[in-house]
Structures are given as structure tokens and as C-alpha cells.
C-alpha positions in Angstrom: 36.0 9.5 12.1 35.4 7.0 9.2 37.7 6.0 6.9 35.5 4.9 4.3 35.6 8.2 2.4 39.7 7.6 2.3 40.9 8.5 -1.3 44.4 8.7 -2.8 45.4 11.7 -5.0 48.4 9.7 -7.3 49.5 13.0 -8.2 49.9 14.3 -5.3 51.3 11.0 -3.9 54.2 11.0 -7.3 55.7 14.5 -5.9 56.3 12.6 -2.6 59.7 12.4 -1.6 61.3 8.6 -1.3 61.0 9.0 2.4 57.7 10.5 2.5 56.5 7.8 -0.3 57.9 4.9 2.1 56.2 6.0 5.1 52.9 6.9 3.4 53.1 3.0 2.0 53.5 2.3 5.8 51.0 3.9 7.0 48.1 2.6 3.6 49.2 -1.1 4.8 48.6 -0.2 7.6 45.2 1.3 7.2 44.4 -2.0 4.6 45.1 -4.5 7.6 42.7 -2.2 9.9 40.2 -2.4 7.0 40.6 -6.2 6.8 40.7 -6.5 9.9 37.4 -4.9 10.6 35.6 -4.1 7.9 32.8 -1.8 9.6 35.7 0.9 9.5 34.5 1.3 6.1 30.9 1.4 6.1 29.7 4.9 5.2 25.9 4.8 5.0 24.2 7.2 2.8 21.8 10.0 3.9 18.7 7.7 4.0 20.6 4.6 5.6 21.4 7.3 8.4 17.7 8.1 8.7 17.0 4.3 9.2 19.7 3.6 11.7 19.5 6.6 13.8 18.2 6.8 17.5 15.7 6.7 18.8 14.8 3.3 17.6 11.2 2.3 17.2 9.6 -1.1 17.8 9.2 -1.5 13.8 11.6 0.0 11.2 11.1 -0.6 7.7 13.9 -0.2 4.6 11.5 -0.2 1.3 14.2 0.4 -1.2 14.6 -0.1 -5.0 17.1 -2.5 -5.9 20.7 -1.7 -4.9 19.4 1.3 -2.7 21.7 -0.2 0.0 18.8 -2.4 1.8 20.0 -5.4 3.0 23.4 -3.7 4.0 22.0 -1.3 6.0 19.2 -3.6 8.1 22.5 -6.4 8.3 25.7 -4.1 9.4 22.5 -2.1 12.1 22.3 -5.9 13.2 26.0 -6.5 13.7 26.3 -3.6 15.2 24.1 -4.8 18.0 25.8 -8.1 18.1 29.5 -7.0 18.2 31.1 -6.0 21.4 32.6 -1.8 21.6 36.0 -2.8 20.5 34.4 -3.6 17.3 32.1 -0.9 16.5 33.3 2.3 15.1 33.4 5.4 16.4 31.2 6.5 13.7 28.7 3.8 14.2 28.1 3.9 17.8 25.3 6.3 17.9 23.8 3.2 15.9 23.6 1.0 18.8 21.2 0.1 21.1 21.7 -2.9 22.6 24.3 -4.3 24.6 25.6 -8.2 23.7 24.8 -10.7 24.5 22.3 -10.0 22.0 19.6 -12.6 20.0 18.6 -11.9 16.9 16.1 -14.1 13.7 16.8 -13.2 10.7 13.6 -14.4 8.0 14.3 -15.1 4.5 11.9 -16.1 2.0 13.9 -19.4 1.5 17.1 -21.1 3.2 19.0 -21.4 0.1 19.7 -18.7 -2.6 18.5 -15.5 -0.7 19.6 -17.0 2.4 23.1 -17.9 1.0 23.7 -16.1 -2.0 22.6 -12.6 -0.1 22.1 -12.2 3.6 25.0 -14.7 4.5 27.1 -12.6 1.9 26.8 -9.7 3.5 27.3 -10.8 6.9 30.7 -12.3 5.6 31.5 -8.8 3.9 30.9 -6.9 7.0 31.5 -8.6 9.8 35.1 -9.2 11.8 35.8 -12.9 11.3 37.9 -12.6 14.7 34.8 -11.5 16.4 32.9 -14.8 15.4 32.9 -17.9 17.6 36.0 -20.1 16.1 37.2 -17.1 14.6 35.5 -17.6 11.2 31.9 -17.5 9.7 32.0 -20.9 8.7 33.5 -22.1 11.9 30.8 -20.1 13.9 27.5 -21.6 11.8 25.8 -24.3 12.6 24.6 -25.9 9.3 22.2 -27.7 11.5 20.4 -25.2 13.9 21.4 -22.4 11.3 22.6 -20.6 13.9 25.9 -18.3 13.8 27.3 -17.7 17.0 29.1 -15.1 18.7 32.7 -14.9 20.8 30.6 -12.6 23.3 27.2 -14.8 23.4 25.7 -13.4 20.6 23.7 -15.3 18.1 22.0 -14.8 14.6 19.2 -17.7 14.1 18.1 -18.0 10.0 14.6 -19.2 9.6 12.6 -18.9 6.1 9.1 -17.6 5.4 8.5 -20.9 4.0 8.1 -22.5 7.3 5.4 -23.7 9.9 4.9 -21.3 12.6 5.3 -24.2 15.3 9.3 -24.0 14.1 9.5 -20.2 14.7 8.4 -20.1 18.6 10.2 -20.7 21.6 13.0 -18.1 21.7 13.0 -14.4 23.3 14.5 -12.6 21.2 16.1 -8.6 20.9 15.3 -8.2 17.0 13.7 -10.2 14.2 14.9 -9.3 10.8 12.9 -9.9 7.3 14.7 -9.7 4.5 11.8 -9.5 1.8 8.3 -9.7 3.1 7.1 -12.6 5.2 3.7 -14.3 5.0 1.6 -12.5 8.0 1.1 -15.3 10.2 5.2 -15.7 10.2 5.2 -11.9 11.2 2.6 -12.2 13.7 4.6 -15.6 15.2 7.6 -13.8 15.3 6.4 -10.4 16.9 5.7 -12.1 19.6 9.5 -13.4 20.5 10.5 -9.6 20.9 7.9 -9.2 24.1 10.8 -9.8 26.6 13.4 -7.7 25.8 10.7 -4.8 24.1 12.2 -5.7 20.8 12.2 -4.5 17.3 11.8 -5.8 14.0 13.6 -4.6 10.7 12.0 -4.8 7.2 14.0 -4.6 4.5 12.3 -5.3 0.9 11.4 -4.2 -2.7 8.0 -4.2 -3.0 7.7 -6.1 -6.1 5.4 -8.3 -4.8 2.2 -6.5 -5.0 0.3 -4.5 -2.4 0.2 -7.1 0.7 -0.7 -7.0 4.3 2.7 -5.1 4.7 0.9 -2.2 2.5 -1.9 -2.9 4.8 -0.4 -1.9 8.0 3.0 -0.1 7.4 3.4 1.5 3.9 -0.2 2.9 3.4 -0.6 4.1 7.0 2.6 5.8 6.7 2.3 7.6 3.6 -1.1 9.0 4.7 0.8 10.6 8.2 -1.4 8.0 10.4 1.9 6.3 12.1 3.2 7.4 15.4 7.2 8.2 14.3 7.6 6.8 18.1 6.7 3.3 17.1 7.0 2.9 13.5 9.8 4.2 11.1 9.4 4.4 7.3 12.5 4.5 4.7 11.6 4.8 1.1 14.6 4.8 -0.9 15.0 4.9 -4.8 17.9 3.9 -6.4 19.4 7.5 -7.1 19.2 7.9 -3.3 22.3 5.4 -3.5 25.5 8.4 -4.1 27.6 4.8 -4.9 25.6 3.7 -8.0 26.5 5.2 -11.4 23.8 6.0 -14.2 25.3 3.0 -16.3 25.1 0.6 -13.5 21.5 1.9 -12.6 20.6 0.9 -16.2 21.8 -2.4 -16.6 20.4 -3.2 -13.3 16.7 -2.1 -14.5 17.0 -3.1 -17.9 15.4 -6.1 -18.0 12.1 -4.9 -16.0 9.7 -3.1 -17.6 6.4 -1.5 -16.7 5.2 -1.5 -13.0 8.1 -3.4 -11.9 10.8 -1.6 -13.1 9.0 1.5 -10.9 9.4 -0.3 -7.8 12.6 -1.8 -8.6 13.8 1.4 -8.9 11.7 3.6 -6.4 11.2 1.0 -3.5 7.3 2.0 -3.8 4.7 0.0 -3.9 2.8 -0.3 -7.0 0.2 -2.7 -8.1 1.1 -5.6 -10.6 -2.0 -7.3 -11.2 -3.0 -4.3 -12.9 -5.3 -1.4 -11.7 -8.8 -1.1 -12.4 -9.4 2.4 -12.2 -6.1 3.9 -13.4 -7.9 6.6 -14.3 -8.9 8.2 -11.0 -6.1 10.6 -10.1 -5.7 13.6 -7.6 -7.5 15.8 -10.2 -10.6 13.8 -9.4 -10.7 14.3 -5.5 -12.6 17.9 -4.8 -12.8 19.6 -1.5 -15.4 18.6 0.8 -18.7 20.1 0.6 -20.5 22.4 3.3 -23.9 21.6 2.3 -25.4 20.2 -0.9 -25.6 22.4 -3.6 -29.7 23.6 -4.7 -30.6 21.6 -8.2 -29.0 18.8 -7.9 -30.3 15.0 -8.0 -29.3 12.6 -4.7 -29.1 9.3 -4.2 -27.7 6.7 -1.7 -26.1 3.4 -2.8 -25.8 0.2 -0.4 -23.4 -2.2 -0.4 -24.5 -4.2 2.5 -22.3 -6.5 4.6 -21.7 -7.5 8.5 -18.7 -9.4 8.4 -16.8 -7.2 6.4 -17.7 -4.0 5.7 -21.2 -2.1 4.9 -20.5 0.5 2.6 -22.7 3.5 1.7 -22.1 6.1 -0.7 -24.1 9.5 -1.0 -24.2 11.1 -4.5 -25.3 14.3 -6.2 -25.6 14.6 -10.1 -25.7 18.2 -11.0 -26.8 19.8 -14.6 -24.2 19.0 -16.5 -23.9 15.0 -15.9 -21.0 15.2 -13.3 -22.0 12.6 -10.6 -19.9 13.7 -7.2 -19.7 11.8 -4.3 -20.1 13.8 -1.0 -20.1 11.4 2.1 -19.6 8.0 2.7 -20.2 5.1 5.4 -18.1 3.0 6.5 -19.3 0.5 9.3 -17.6 -3.1 10.5 -19.5 -5.3 12.1 -22.5 -3.2 12.2 -26.3 -4.9 11.9 -28.9 -3.4 9.7 -30.5 -1.2 12.3 -27.0 0.4 13.2 -26.5 1.2 9.9 -29.9 2.7 9.5 -29.1 4.9 12.5 -25.8 6.1 10.9 -27.9 6.9 7.4 -30.7 8.8 9.7 -27.2 10.9 11.1 -25.8 11.8 7.7 -29.7 12.2 6.9 -29.4 15.0 9.3 -25.9 16.6 9.0 -26.3 17.3 5.1 -30.1 18.3 5.7 -31.5 22.1 4.6 -31.7 24.6 7.3 -34.6 26.8 7.1 -35.1 30.5 8.4 -36.5 29.5 11.2 -33.0 27.9 12.1 -34.7 24.5 12.0 -33.2 21.5 9.9 -35.1 19.5 7.7 -33.3 16.5 7.1 -31.9 15.7 3.6 -34.3 13.2 1.5 -32.5 11.1 -1.0 -34.7 10.5 -4.5 -33.7 7.1 -4.0 -31.5 4.6 -2.9 -30.3 1.8 -4.8 -29.0 -1.4 -2.8 -26.8 -4.8 -4.3 -29.4 -7.0 -5.7 -28.4 -9.8 -3.6 -29.7 -8.2 -0.7 -33.0 -9.8 -1.9 -32.5 -12.8 -1.4 -33.7 -14.2 2.2 -31.4 -15.2 4.9 -31.9 -18.8 6.4 -32.0 -18.2 9.7 -34.6 -15.2 9.9 -36.0 -15.6 6.9 -35.9 -12.5 5.9 -34.0 -10.3 3.2 -31.6 -7.3 4.0 -33.5 -5.1 2.0 -36.5 -5.5 3.9 -34.2 -5.1 7.1 -33.5 -1.5 5.9 -37.2 -1.0 4.6 -38.2 -1.9 8.4 -35.6 0.5 10.0 -36.7 3.6 7.5 -34.1 3.1 4.7 -36.5 1.5 1.6 -34.3 0.7 -1.2 -34.4 -0.5 -5.1 -32.0 -3.4 -6.6 -29.2 -2.4 -8.8 -27.9 -4.4 -11.1 -25.0 -6.2 -10.7 -23.2 -7.1 -13.7 -19.6 -6.2 -12.6 -17.7 -6.0 -16.1 -20.4 -3.4 -17.5 -20.8 -2.0 -13.8 -16.6 -1.0 -14.3 -17.1 -0.1 -17.4 -20.0 2.5 -16.8 -17.7 3.8 -13.4 -14.4 4.1 -16.3 -16.8 5.7 -18.6 -17.2 8.8 -16.4 -13.9 8.6 -15.1 -12.3 9.2 -18.3 -15.1 11.7 -19.2 -14.2 13.8 -15.9 -17.6 13.6 -15.1 -16.7 11.7 -11.5 -16.0 13.3 -8.8 -15.3 12.8 -5.1 -14.4 15.1 -2.1 -11.9 14.6 0.0 -13.5 13.6 2.8 -14.2 10.2 1.4 -11.1 8.4 2.6 -11.9 5.2 2.3 -13.3 5.6 -1.4 -10.4 7.4 -2.4 -8.4 4.6 -0.6 -10.5 2.0 -2.5 -9.7 3.5 -6.2 -5.9 3.7 -5.5 -6.1 -0.7 -4.9 -9.0 -1.8 -7.0 -7.3 -4.6 -9.2 -7.7 -7.6 -11.3 -6.8 -10.9 -9.9 -4.1 -11.9 -11.6 -4.6 -14.5 -14.7 -1.4 -16.2 -14.5 -2.2 -20.2 -16.1 -5.6 -19.1 -16.6 -6.4 -21.6 -19.1 -9.2 -20.5 -21.9 -12.2 -22.1 -20.8 -12.0 -20.1 -17.4 -13.5 -17.0 -16.8 -12.1 -13.6 -17.8 -10.1 -11.4 -15.1 -12.3 -10.4 -12.2 -11.4 -8.3 -9.5 -9.8 -8.7 -6.3 -12.7 -9.3 -3.7 -11.3 -7.0 -1.2 -11.6 -3.3 -0.9 -13.9 -3.2 -2.8 -17.3 -2.4 -0.7 -18.3 1.1 -1.7 -16.7 0.8 -5.0 -19.2 -2.0 -5.1 -22.0 0.6 -3.8 -20.9 3.4 -6.4 -21.1 0.4 -9.2 -24.8 0.6 -8.3 -25.3 4.2 -8.6 -23.3 5.0 -11.6 -25.4 1.4 -13.1 -28.3 3.9 -12.0 -26.7 6.8 -14.1 -24.8 6.1 -16.4 -22.8 8.8 -18.3 -25.4 10.4 -21.0 -24.6 10.6 -24.6 -23.6 14.2 -25.8 -26.4 14.8 -27.7 -28.5 14.7 -24.4 -26.4 16.8 -22.4 -25.9 19.4 -24.8 -30.1 19.6 -24.6 -30.2 19.2 -20.8 -31.1 23.0 -20.8 -33.2 23.4 -23.5 -37.3 23.8 -22.8 -39.5 21.3 -22.5 -41.7 22.6 -25.1 -38.6 22.3 -27.4 -37.7 18.7 -26.5 -41.2 17.9 -27.0 -41.3 19.4 -30.5 -38.5 17.9 -31.9 -39.4 14.5 -30.1 -43.0 15.2 -32.2 -40.9 16.3 -35.5 -38.9 12.9 -35.5 -42.3 10.8 -34.9 -43.6 12.5 -38.1 -40.6 11.5 -40.0 -40.9 7.4 -38.5 -44.6 7.2 -39.4 -44.9 3.3 -39.5 -42.2 2.4 -36.7 -42.0 2.5 -32.9 -40.2 5.7 -32.0 -38.3 6.2 -28.5 -37.1 9.8 -27.2 -35.4 10.8 -24.6 -38.4 10.6 -22.3 -38.6 7.3 -22.8 -40.0 4.4 -25.4 -43.5 5.3 -26.8 -44.2 8.6 -24.9 -45.3 10.0 -28.3 -46.7 7.4 -30.2 
């Protein structure tokens, strides 16, 4: 049983007889000595920490926590549980044990100064029994040159920085690698290979205030989407409110100097974009159920953002009589040739085609297909353009408009007006909407280019931008008259022409029709 929850009732203590009080004081002194000798007796994990600690132990465990949520305490105590012998691991913590000493651990911190000395080392000093360390104290057990903390039983913890070169992170087999805050991806990749010999594990403990980097891509987002095998990866997201040991005043004091997305991340432990989402208007309300078929009476068109090295993105769009543009299908292919993309387009056209009375299916015939205008450029090696390659493979296209700022504004207009929807089967496009963000503009001079999107996770959004530029949000007056018969609209245009004799009028049918 844990002794961490021990509390003294002063009133009950005063009611004891002198003999009982002396006996209680002696017992409390013994308990105090026991706690000082082994601080782990006082570790009582809260619910989310228990989830993080508990077996089975997958290869990857991540504790994404707000400030003061107990993330560093959890990973360092869990590491001590592995490194220490049975005599030092309290009974209530033994179910969290995976390894038998000696255990070899690497702890990677953002730096080898403030974070290592002021955070990680302090946690070890707080929770590790000094008698279990080589020499009987932290200072004697810690080799400052090699940055290795040694235990009497042969276990050791090596400390490295994410700033170090990969060459300094190799050469040793490890049971565990612990990351306090997010490391560089190449550092993680190098350390991961050190775990092979012992079928080891990696632990992450961080507050995600660095934005959406590789850890978001590989762990957090797949976990949030339910795509991870829980036997391989465990993710625990901990809000400050999940820590029962924090007071409301303490939490507010910790958050008082932050605002906006950073305050949210530091409280909730969830990833947010600090560079500014480009489409914050996009929400789950704009995601509609997947279509079974294309409804009658809509204009259907495609848009293509070609690409081989990264991704070729294709979106299928439909525009209805209420000027709602719905993306109802997507193609996202990496490393595919133009011919392979066109074969996939053929398959999608067949899937969305109309079924005739005799049971035959006629392929979908989009009204038009727009493509990145850069596709007109000739390849220096082949002498041909991507646009011509698409034509040769049965997909004729028209060049789109690639004014990025204007295109983003046109998409925003549709989002603001709730005239843009995405069906639930378009997973990649929805993912890109949630992550598309501006490049950080820190230190930008006045003469430098204005804010620009991060060129990542944007291939389907680029295709959508080309489509929306071809079909921008219609003015309210035109939407109100969309259902009027042709004769009435023609009469209105003719009357307008008569009122503007001597001018060169334009009508809603195009410039100069009634001249």
C-alpha cells in the first residue's frame, strides 16, 4: 500500500493520551525517515499517469501534457522503477516494472544546461533513493564528463542533447530512450536503432508548444484518428485539470503569461498551430456524409495539382444551384506517373458514373478539368509538359490561376459563406485543411515578401484553390436570380442596356452580349 496519501488530523491527534501521542510521534518519525530514504514511497500517480505507466508496455509511449500535468515526473519515476532493484521499488509501483537491472537508459533533452540541470536532474534528485546510487549520492554517481549517472546495481542513465550530432548518439545498445520535449527527427531515428538489441522502448514527455512537427505527423495525428495499434503505441494526453494536486490559483498563475494557442497547448497538452491556420473557418460542420452518387443537376469538374516526388492531388467537385461547392472525392498519389494518375481518374470516373436502365454504367463526364498552370512548362529531359501528358492519357485540362493569395481568399469567402463542403471520405483534404498554416514571420523585414503558406501538406488544397478560382462565390444578386427563367434575365439585361446608351455594358451572361 502507498503511504503517499498519509494525512494528519490535528484535532484527532490532540485528543490522544500522552502515551498514545508519544507512540504516534515515534511512528510518524519512522515514516518520515522511510520517506526520506526512499522518496518513491510517496509517489502516488494520478489517473492519467497510471494509464501511462501500466503494462503492457508498447514500444512507444507518449505523454503529451500541459504545464504541471506531471509528465516529466511520470517518465523519470517510470525510468527509476526500471533502473532500481526490488528493495527500492515500493509494492504499489511494481506492476509498472518491465526490466530487471542492470538497465541502460538514454535521456535526451533540448539542451545540456537549463533543461538537463534545472528539470531532469532535479526530478531524479527528488525521487531517486540516494543509497541506490553509486557512491551513495547523486553528485558521486554522476560523471560530468561522460554525463552518465550510475547505480550500485549496474544500471546507468546517459544524458544527451537533441542539439548534438547523430555521431555522438550511436554505439551503445539501450533498453530505453526518454525524450524530454520533442527531439529532431534525425536524433529520434538514430536513437531508435539503439533499442534493437533489447527490444527496447522510447518514451516522450512534452508540452506541444513547438507547433505541428514530425511527432504530430507520426504519432499524435494517427492516434487521434484511431489509426495506431495500441500494442505498439500508447498516447496519453493530460490537461492541467487532470492533475488533482494543482489548485485553481496555481494553474492560473502558471498560465497567466501566455495567451492564444500557446496558452491552449500549455493547458491542454494538445497540439495547436502557432504559425496561424490559414483556414480557421474550416470545421466539422463543413464535413458532410459521403455521397453514394452524384446528384442530378449539378455542375461537375475536377482539379489537378500534379506531382511525382511528393504527391499528385486531384479533387472532384460539384456545384449546385445554391452555389454550394462540394468536394465529393479525392485522389492522393505519391510517386505516381501521369499515366498512373490518369488510370486512377478513369477508375473514379467509372465509380461515379450513371447507371442506365439496362444496368450498364456510363462513366462520369466532368464539365472541365483545371490544372496547375505550371503544368504547361516543358520538362527539360522529355521536351513535353505534364499538361500534354495528361491529354495523351485521355484527360484534357485547362490551366488554372495560380495567384496564391487571391486563391486563398476565394476559398475563405466560400468557407465564411458556408458555400464549401467536403464529404467525409476525403480524408487527406480534411487533414490538410486542419494543418495548412502560414510560415512564421519572425524577423521579417519590411521589404521582404509578405506571409506565405508553409509548402507542406497542401497538394489537395492547391487543387481545390484552382477549382475555386474557376468558380468563385457568386454575388448575392446573381444567386437570388439563379432560378429566374432566361427570358426574364434577358429582359432585365436589355432594359439595363437601354438605360446605359453610349456605354459598353456588361451583363451577367458576359461582357457585351446585348451590344
